[in-house]
matplotlib code that plots the C-alpha trace (Angstrom):
import matplotlib.pyplot as plt

x = [0.0, 1.3, 2.5, -0.1, -2.9, -1.5, -1.5, -5.0, -6.3, -4.6, -5.9, -9.5, -9.0, -7.7, -10.4, -13.1, -11.5, -10.8, -14.3, -15.9, -13.7, -13.7, -16.2, -17.1, -16.4, -15.6, -12.1, -11.2, -8.8, -5.9, -5.5, -2.0, -0.7, -2.9, -2.6, -4.0, -1.4, -1.7, 0.4, -0.4, 1.6, 2.9, 3.4, 3.7, 7.3, 7.3, 5.0, 3.7, 3.2, 0.9, -1.1, -4.1, -2.8, -6.2, -8.1, -10.7, -13.2, -14.1, -13.8, -16.3, -15.8, -18.8, -16.9, -18.6, -17.8, -15.6, -18.4, -20.4, -17.4, -16.9, -15.0, -16.0, -13.5, -13.5, -10.7, -10.2, -9.8, -7.9, -5.2, -3.8, 0.0, 2.3, 5.3, 4.6, 2.3, 1.3, 0.4, -1.6, -3.6, -4.4, -5.5, -7.8, -9.3, -12.4, -10.1, -9.6, -11.0, -12.8, -12.2, -14.4, -17.4, -16.5, -14.6, -14.5, -13.8, -15.5, -15.4, -18.0, -17.5, -20.2, -18.4, -15.2, -13.8, -10.5, -8.3, -4.9, -2.9, -5.3, -8.6, -10.7, -12.8, -15.5, -17.3, -18.5, -16.0, -17.5, -15.2, -16.0, -19.7, -19.6, -20.0, -18.5, -17.8, -14.2, -12.4, -9.4, -6.8, -5.6, -2.7, -3.5, -3.9, -1.3, -2.4, -3.2, -0.7, -1.3, 0.3, 1.6, -1.9, -3.7, -5.1, -5.2, -3.6, -3.3, -2.9, -2.8, -2.0, -4.7, -4.4, -6.7, -6.6, -9.2, -9.8, -10.0, -12.3, -14.9, -15.2, -15.5, -11.8, -11.6, -9.1, -6.4, -4.2, -2.8, 0.9, 2.5, 3.4, -0.1, 0.5, -1.6, -0.4, -2.0, -2.6, -6.1, -5.2, -4.5, -2.9, -4.1, -2.4, -3.9, -1.8, -4.1, -3.6, -6.6, -7.0, -9.5, -9.9, -10.7, -12.5, -9.2, -7.3, -5.9, -8.9, -6.7, -5.8, -7.9, -8.3]
y = [0.0, 3.5, 5.6, 8.4, 5.8, 4.6, 8.2, 8.8, 5.6, 6.2, 9.8, 8.5, 6.0, 8.6, 11.1, 8.5, 7.4, 10.9, 12.1, 9.1, 9.3, 13.1, 15.0, 16.9, 16.7, 20.3, 21.6, 25.3, 27.0, 28.3, 31.9, 32.2, 29.4, 29.9, 32.1, 32.5, 33.4, 34.4, 35.0, 37.1, 38.2, 41.8, 43.5, 40.1, 39.8, 38.9, 37.7, 39.6, 37.5, 38.4, 36.9, 37.6, 37.2, 36.9, 33.7, 32.1, 29.3, 25.7, 22.2, 19.4, 15.7, 13.5, 10.4, 8.3, 9.7, 12.5, 13.2, 14.6, 16.7, 20.3, 23.5, 27.2, 30.0, 33.8, 36.0, 39.6, 41.5, 44.4, 41.9, 41.8, 42.1, 42.2, 43.8, 47.1, 49.5, 51.7, 48.7, 47.2, 50.4, 50.3, 46.7, 47.7, 50.5, 50.3, 49.6, 46.1, 44.5, 47.5, 46.4, 49.1, 47.8, 44.1, 43.5, 39.7, 37.0, 33.7, 30.1, 27.4, 23.9, 21.9, 18.6, 16.9, 13.9, 11.9, 11.5, 9.7, 12.5, 14.0, 15.8, 17.7, 20.4, 22.0, 25.0, 28.6, 31.4, 34.9, 37.9, 41.5, 40.7, 37.9, 34.2, 31.5, 27.8, 26.8, 23.5, 23.3, 20.6, 19.7, 17.5, 14.5, 15.4, 13.9, 12.1, 14.7, 15.4, 16.6, 19.9, 20.7, 21.9, 18.8, 20.2, 18.1, 19.6, 18.8, 20.8, 20.8, 22.9, 23.6, 25.2, 26.6, 29.1, 31.8, 34.5, 37.8, 39.4, 36.6, 38.3, 41.8, 42.7, 44.2, 47.1, 47.0, 49.1, 48.2, 49.0, 50.4, 46.9, 45.7, 43.7, 43.9, 45.6, 42.9, 39.3, 37.9, 34.5, 34.3, 31.2, 30.7, 28.7, 28.2, 26.9, 25.9, 24.5, 22.9, 22.6, 20.8, 21.0, 17.5, 17.4, 16.5, 19.6, 22.3, 24.4, 27.5, 27.3, 28.9, 28.2]
z = [0.0, -0.9, 2.0, 1.1, 1.4, 4.7, 6.0, 4.8, 6.4, 9.7, 9.7, 9.2, 12.1, 14.6, 13.6, 14.3, 17.6, 18.8, 18.1, 19.8, 22.8, 23.4, 25.5, 22.4, 18.7, 18.1, 17.4, 17.5, 15.1, 17.2, 16.0, 17.4, 15.1, 12.0, 9.0, 5.6, 3.0, -0.7, -3.7, -6.8, -9.8, -9.9, -13.2, -14.8, -13.7, -10.0, -7.1, -4.1, -1.0, 1.8, 4.7, 6.9, 10.4, 12.2, 11.5, 13.8, 13.5, 14.3, 12.8, 13.4, 13.3, 14.0, 14.8, 12.1, 8.7, 7.3, 4.8, 7.8, 9.1, 8.4, 9.0, 9.4, 9.4, 9.7, 8.5, 9.7, 6.4, 8.1, 9.3, 5.8, 5.8, 2.7, 4.5, 2.8, 4.9, 1.9, -0.2, 2.8, 3.1, -0.6, -0.4, 2.5, 0.5, -1.8, -4.7, -3.4, -0.2, 1.2, 4.7, 6.3, 4.4, 4.4, 7.6, 7.3, 4.8, 5.6, 4.5, 5.3, 4.1, 2.4, 1.9, 3.1, 1.4, 1.6, -1.4, -1.9, -0.3, 2.3, 1.9, -0.5, 1.3, -0.8, 0.6, 0.1, 0.2, 0.9, 0.2, -0.7, -0.4, -3.0, -2.3, -4.6, -4.2, -3.9, -3.1, -0.8, -1.1, 2.4, 3.6, 5.7, 9.4, 11.7, 14.9, 17.6, 20.3, 23.9, 24.9, 28.4, 29.5, 28.3, 25.1, 22.0, 18.9, 15.2, 12.1, 8.3, 5.3, 2.7, -0.8, -3.5, -6.3, -7.1, -9.6, -7.6, -10.2, -9.5, -6.1, -7.3, -6.7, -10.2, -9.7, -12.4, -14.5, -17.9, -18.4, -21.5, -22.7, -22.4, -19.3, -16.1, -13.0, -10.8, -11.8, -11.7, -10.3, -6.6, -4.9, -1.3, 1.3, 4.8, 7.6, 10.4, 13.9, 15.6, 19.3, 21.6, 25.3, 26.8, 30.2, 31.9, 30.5, 32.8, 33.8, 34.0, 30.3, 27.6, 23.9]

ax = plt.figure().add_subplot(projection="3d")
ax.plot(x, y, z, "-o")
ax.set_aspect("equal")
plt.show()
């Protein structure tokens, strides 16, 4: 059996066992160890990398089937960071994300399935007031570990690609050579750490 299939199978087993044995089947996204990154072409010659630093949400495992599992996430639009303050302010403006009018970006899954290398997570992405279906490709989850406070932790990396203009982010300028100032396609990478507090965890700790 291929290693990828072994990982996927073991992941399914521990998800089932963990959800059945836990006091609840809800995992929280740890905002201190989670970020949503993106990459977009700049002037058709290089890439601009950025991230949204504030991500919250929950993941749900029913203990029976991954097809009944799900995830819901909320991103703070104003937490965008491309390492250039002036560019960040422009991205927050009505030309792009219009953070004052649309303070959050949300994702809510509609279907979760295993594949040879991990998971496919289909869901609705809402950004700039527009909701579109997207599919995230996620790595197989490793078995959960227990941190010093008794919390269970696991994590994964998920990726997808969108066309920003599908979500109303249509600002652009055509350069003298006919190329676009900003590319349409945006690669998205979400690095997420999930955390669960069992009944035996340190009561002084918080999620």
